[in-house]
C-alpha positions, -999 to 999 in steps of 0.1 A, spaced: 244 30 -38 232 -6 -40 210 -18 -12 233 -45 1 263 -21 6 250 -7 38 238 -37 58 263 -32 86 252 4 92 216 0 101 197 18 127 200 -1 160 163 4 168 155 -20 140 165 -47 164 131 -40 181 112 -54 153 94 -86 162 88 -95 126 119 -86 105 101 -95 73 82 -62 76 113 -43 68 113 -45 30 138 -27 7 126 -40 -26 96 -27 -47 66 -50 -49 55 -55 -85 33 -83 -99 36 -103 -68 74 -101 -66 98 -82 -46 120 -65 -71 149 -41 -76 158 -18 -104 176 -34 -133 205 -11 -127 205 -21 -90 200 16 -80 187 24 -46 181 54 -24 187 59 13 160 63 39 172 80 70 159 87 105 151 125 104 158 127 142 194 115 139 203 112 102 211 75 108 205 51 78 174 30 83 174 13 49 183 14 13 153 10 -10 151 0 -46 148 29 -70 126 18 -100 124 36 -133 97 45 -158 99 12 -176 95 -7 -145 66 16 -135 49 7 -168 54 -30 -159 36 -24 -126 7 -8 -145 6 -37 -170 5 -62 -141 -23 -43 -125 -42 -43 -157 -38 -80 -162 -50 -86 -127 -80 -64 -130 -105 -87 -148 -102 -115 -122 -103 -91 -92 -132 -72 -106 -151 -105 -112 -144 -118 -77 -175 -118 -55 -177 -87 -33 -179 -110 -3 -146 -125 -13 -129 -92 -17 -143 -83 17 -127 -114 33 -93 -105 20 -95 -69 32 -108 -81 66 -77 -103 68 -55 -74 58 -70 -53 86 -64 -80 112 -28 -84 101 -22 -46 103 -36 -46 139 -15 -76 148 17 -59 135 8 -25 150 40 -22 171 63 -30 143 45 -8 118 46 21 142 83 16 149 91 16 111 71 48 107 88 66 136 122 56 122 116 68 86 91 97 93 101 110 126 69 114 145 68 103 181 60 66 186 27 73 203 16 93 172 27 65 149 7 40 170 -23 62 166 -18 64 129 -16 27 125 -50 24 143 -63 51 119 -48 33 89 -63 0 99 -98 16 104 -100 25 67 -93 -11 57 -119 -23 82 -145 2 69 -140 -7 33 -140 -45 41 -176 -40 51 -184 -16 23 -171 -41 -2 -202 -62 4 -226 -34 -4 -220 -21 -39 -258 -16 -43 -276 2 -71 -295 33 -62 -326 47 -77 -326 85 -84 -356 107 -87 -358 117 -124 -363 152 -137 -385 136 -164 -421 124 -159 -426 86 -161 -389 80 -161 -368 59 -138 -331 64 -131 -306 40 -117 -271 46 -105 -248 15 -104 -211 17 -92 -186 -4 -112 -147 -7 -110 -130 12 -137 -95 -4 -138 -61 4 -125 -59 32 -99 -27 52 -94 -21 61 -58 4 88 -48 10 92 -10 28 119 10 55 116 37 35 129 66 9 101 69 27 72 51 3 45 63 -31 61 67 -30 79 34 -22 46 16 -49 26 31 -75 55 29 -70 55 -9 -61 19 -17 -87 1 5 -116 20 -12 -104 12 -47 -97 -25 -38 -131 -29 -22 -147 -15 -54 -128 -40 -75 -100 -19 -89 -63 -27 -88 -35 -5 -75 -2 9 -85 10 30 -55 40 53 -53 49 63 -17 71 93 -9 108 85 -12 112 98 24 88 72 38 86 41 16 90 15 44 55 19 57 40 12 23 62 -18 17 53 -33 51 17 -29 42 23 -46 9 39 -75 28 9 -79 49 -15 -76 20 4 -105 3 -1 -125 35 -38 -116 36 -43 -131 1 -43 -101 -23 -38 -118 -56 -7 -113 -78 -8 -79 -95 -37 -64 -76 -15 -44 -52 18 -29 -65 42 -6 -48 67 14 -70 95 30 -51 120 56 -63 121 92 -74 88 106 -85 104 123 -116 114 88 -129 
């Protein structure tokens, strides 16, 4: 079913969102909100009631490759950015997550089913990872290691490797994304994330906030749809 077919059948609790732009039904690829070329979508339902919450774009393998290519193109500039600059963006992302806590928790409860207080707690937990790695981004220091050879000195230096694929489960749809993605972003890697098809709305809302925080085009991509595709 195409996403626009079910607009009139939405969950009434969505009226409680203070920022309706956090309810995203399109995937986020290369800085654009995009649907599948075949206009295919899948239904996200409230597990407590079975009520439709949203219809989300179902991307295919070709579009996933486009997301990977976009992340690869964005990697050199993101890697070259001063760690302090990456830290500022992550810090802004953290602040926006905290500011949107109530809306993010509501979306999570509607798509995942956990009590609202549990969702509020998870948003705090999710934000804490972004805050932590915003600080760690400024400290990619080299370390000396005691050598097993006489008169030899060993040095360990951490460097970003490229595009990171992030797959997240349905049970902690926000915290498991920030836990993985914030670390990679802080290090200078770019992201292609695939959230569970049961709970894609949390990831898409985080992408919206990441865009507002200043994550450059192609650095953070969310591919939605069936895992098999």
